[in-house]
N, C-alpha and C positions, 0 to 999 in steps of 0.2 A: 246281139242285144239281149236275147232271152235270159232272164235271171235263172240261176241254177239253185237247186235245193240240196243242202247237205246238212251235217250236224250243226254247223255254225250258223246256217240260215235255213231253219226248218220250215219257214213260211214266207210268202210274199206279203208285204204291207200294202194293202189297197186302201190307203187313207190319204187325207190331204197333207200329211207330213206330221211326224217323221215318215219317211217312205223307203222303199227298197232302193238300196244304193249298189253301185258296182263293187266288185272285189277290189279293184284298184283304189277306189276312194277309201275303202276300209283299210287297206294295206298302208295307205299314206299316214295313218295314225300310229304306226308301229315305231316311229322315230320320235325321240324327245327333242324339244327345242327350248332354247333360252330366250326369254322375252326381250332381253336387252341386246341380243346378238344382231349384228348387221345383216346376216343372212336371213334371219327371221323377219326383221323389219322390211327387208326387200320384198319378201313374200307379201306382207301386208300392203305395201305400196303398190305392188303389181295388181293385187286384187282390187284395190280402190280405183285404179285406172281402168281395169277391165269392166267394172260395174258401170262406169260412166259411158264406156263404149256400148254396152248392152242397152243403156237408156238413150243412146244417140245424142249425148250432151257433150259440150266442150268443157275442158278443164278451167277455162277462164270465166265461165258463167256458172257452172255447177261444181260441187265437190261431193265426195262421199265420206261417210263416217261409219265405222263399225262399232257396235255396242254389245257388250257381253249380255248373255241371257237369252231367253226365248223371244219370239216375235213380239209378245205382249210387253216385255220389258222395253223393247225398242219403241213401240208405239207410245208407251208412257213417257219415255225420254223426250219424244217429240212434243207431245201434248204439254208436258210439264215444263218444257224449256222455251218453246217458241211463242207461247201465248202470254202476253204481259198481264199484270195484275188487273188492269182495266179492260182486258180483252173479253170478247164474247164469241163463243163457238157454236156453230150450227152443225149438227151431226145427222147424216142420213142413216136411219135405223130401219133396215128391213131384214134383220137377222141378228143372231147373238153377238156377232163380232162388231157390228155397228153399235149395238147396245153396250158392248164392253168399252168402246171408245168413250161413249157418253158417260158411263160409270166412272172411268178413269178421270175424266174432266171434272165431274161433279165431286168426286173424292178430293180432288186437288183444290177445290173451292173456286173453280172457274165458272162464270155464268154460262150455262149450257142450254141450248134449245134443241130438242129432239124433233126431227122431221120423220115421223113414223109412217111406214108403209107396210102393207100386207107382205108377209114373207114369200108368198107364192105368186105375187103379181108384179109386173114391171113398174118401175118408178113413174109416178105422175109428174112429168117435167113441168107442166103448167102450175101445179100446186107447189112444187119445189121453188119455182121462180117467185110465186106469191110470198113465200116465206122470206125470200131474199129482199123483196120489196117492203114487206111489213116490218121486218127487223133490220132497219137501216143502220143500227149501231153494231151489227155484226162485224167482227174483224177477221174471223177465220171460219173455214168450212172444211169438214172432214168427211170423206166418203170411202167405203170399202169397195174395191174394184170387183173382186170375186167374193161374194158372200157365201162361204162354204157351209152355212147352215143348210142351204138347199142346193148350192151349185150355181146360184144366180150370178150372171155376169151383168153388172150394172153398166149403163151407157156412159162410160167415163168421158168420152169426147163431148157429148152433149152437155153433161153436167159441168165440165170445166168451162165451156163457153159461157154458160149462165153465171158461174161464180166469177169469172174474170170480167164479164160485162158489168158486174156490180162491184168490181175492184176489191175483192176479198182474197185473202191468203188461202191457197188451196193445199190441203194435206190429203194425200192419197195413200190408203192402206192397200198396197199391192202384194200383200203377203203371199197369197196363193196364185198369183198370176205372173209376177215379174220373172222373166227367163223362160216362161212357158207360152207366151203369146206376145207378138210384137207390140211394144209400147214406145211411142216416140214422145219422150217427156217434153221437149220444147214445144211441140204442137199443143200439148195439154196446158202449157204454161204452169205446170205444177210447181209449187214452191218447195214441197217436201214429198218424197215418195219413199215408202217404207216396205221392206221385205225381210226375208229370213234365209239363213243358210240351208235349212232343211226342207225347202220347198222345190220349186221347179228347176233350180240349178242343180238339184240332186246331191247336195252335201248332207252333213249330219248336224244334229242340233248343237247349239252352243253360242251362237251370236246372231244378231240381226244387223241390218244396215240401212242407211238413209242416203238417198240422193237429195242434196239440198242446194237451192239457189244461193250462191255465195252472198249476195247483197242482203238477202233475207236473214240468213244465219248470222251475219255480222252484227245485226241489230239485237241479238239475243244474249249478249254478254251480261251475266249477273242476274238473269231472269229465272233460272232453274229453281224449281221447288224441291230438288233433291241433289245430294252431293254425287252419289254414284251414277245417277241417271242424268247428269248434266251434259246434254248433247253438245252445247257450245264448247265447254271445257275439253270434252273428249276430242272434238274436232281440232281445237287449237293445239293440243299436244300432238296429235297425229300429224297435223300439218307442219308444225315447226320442229318436230323431233323425229322426222324421217320414218313415220309409221309406228311410233311407240304408243302403247295404250297407257292410260293413267294408272289402272290397276291390273292385276294379274289377268292375262288374256287366255282364252281357250286355245292354246297353241296347236293341239292335235286337230281340233276342229278346223282351225284356220288353214292348216296344210291340206287337210282333206278337201276343203272348199276350193283351194287352188287347183287340185287335180280335177274336181268336178267342173270347174270353168274350162279347163283344157279339154275335157270330154264333151262339153257343150259345143265348143268350137269344132272339134273333130266330127261331131254329128252333123254339122252344117249350120250351126247357129240356132237362134231362137225360132226362125221360121220353120226349119226342119223339125225341131222338137215340137213345135205347135202342131205340125202335120201328124206326127206320131201320136201325140196325145189325143188329137181329134179322131184319128182312126181307131184308137183304143176305145174312146168313149162311144163312138157310133156303133162299133162292133158289140160293145156291152149292151147298149140300149136295145139294139135289134134283138140280141139274144134273150135279154130279160123279158122283152115283150112277148117273144115266142114262148117263153116259159110261164107267161101269165102275170108278170110283175109290171106295174104301171109306174112310170116316173112321176114325181110330184110336180115338176115344172113342164111347161110347154117347151118344145125343142128350140124355138126361136130365142128363148131367154137363157138357155142352158149353156154353161161353160164346159170346156173339155176336161176339167180338172177333177170334178167329183159330182156324182149324181145321186139324188135322193129318190127312194122308192117307197111306195105305200106297202104296208104289211099286206100279205095276201089274205083274202077273205076266207080263212079257215080257222075254226075255233082252236084247232090243235097247234097252230103256229105260235111259237114264242121266239123272240129274237135270241135269247140266251142259248136255247138249244140249237138254233140255226147257226149262230156264231161258232159254237163249240164244234159242230160237225164240219164246218168249213175249215176251221183251224186245224182239225185233225187231218184234213186233206191238203193242208199247206197254204191256206189263204186266210188273211185277217182283214175283216171289214170293220165298218164304224157304225155305232148306234146313231139314230136320228136325233136332230135337235130342233125340228120344226115344231113350233108351239101348236098344241091341240091336234096334231096329226101323228098317228103311229107310223113311223117310218124308220128306215135304215139307210146308210150311205155307203157307196163304193167309189173309191178313188181310182183314177186312171192315169196318174202321174208316177214318176219314178222310173226305175230301170225295168220297165215291163214293155211288152209289145203285144200285138194281136194274138200271137200264139198263147201267151199267158192268159189273155182274156178268154180265149176259147177253152183253155184248161179250167179256168174258174167257172165258166158256164156249165161245163160238164160236171164239176164238183157240186154246183148248186142243184142241178137236175138230180144228181144222186142223193142229195140231202133233203129232197122234198118228200119226206115220209108222210106228211099230212094229207097228201092227195094221191089218188089212183090214176090221175090224168098224166101218165108217164109219156114223155115226149122224147123221140129220138133226136137229140140235139144236133148230132153231126150232119144230119140230112136237112136240117132246118135253118142252120146258121151259116 
């Protein structure tokens, strides 16, 4: 499992995606494909079916749709297609990605209510339900499962129960969680679940995908506010033309994703991958605490995908210098996004394991030029 370093892969990506992929996923992109060819369309159809299996949904109740572009493109395709002109959307905002959904909705001229929560505190479910009660004319609710601003894992099961108790359409942004943590979509009664190729399934960037309840999607014909991001039309073409995309598809990315799905199954499925990610994250947090770095979130709210850390309390510390030193040693981390908190983030997903995390921690210790409090990491972690 351990990722190798060479001239083609000089560093590990410790980010929420794009992330470090296997050599076999990369090699899958060396062959060219014709978008109209039956062999390629068979790959697309196989992927669509496998995504339904990962979500534990049946083909007669749910369908899957692939959409070109980044995860945000796919989110916009859902928001812009499934909400009618007289619809009203409630968005849980406790980080930049919830805020992005709200901004997409507002830009599209949709009546939008923001339920805003502190980025570093768990959602107040009672206050959330009061919003549902007060805004009785709501038609749709959108929630981010893992808010990678901090690494917060929102309580999706509890949220979904409240949303469905009020008979609203539920849109789940599972961008950074699908494929990396067990999600039973029927239990959630989610109408739309969105994710991307370059997250926990460990593919490369190029497209996103949606698991959609068929009866809900069938009501969306002609509603889209965009031509290229029309989720209904994309689905209809894929459904009735054996996996064809309406416009040029990212063929190399699609084939790489098929290999990534095969590797997910070979690893033991989502449960085993979740166990590996969890072991990575716990190893990282323990080591970072040993080195004097404090996580922004409490452990109970933290996802296994990415963790935010406060800047150390040393005047000499700058993220730019810290980032550059780690990159020289073969590791790329992420700047922070928490409002009013100086922080940085480290991802623990992708083709990495605990050995890689230990190597990262050693590199971090060696990069701590701003302190004389040198710690022998191998004996402490």
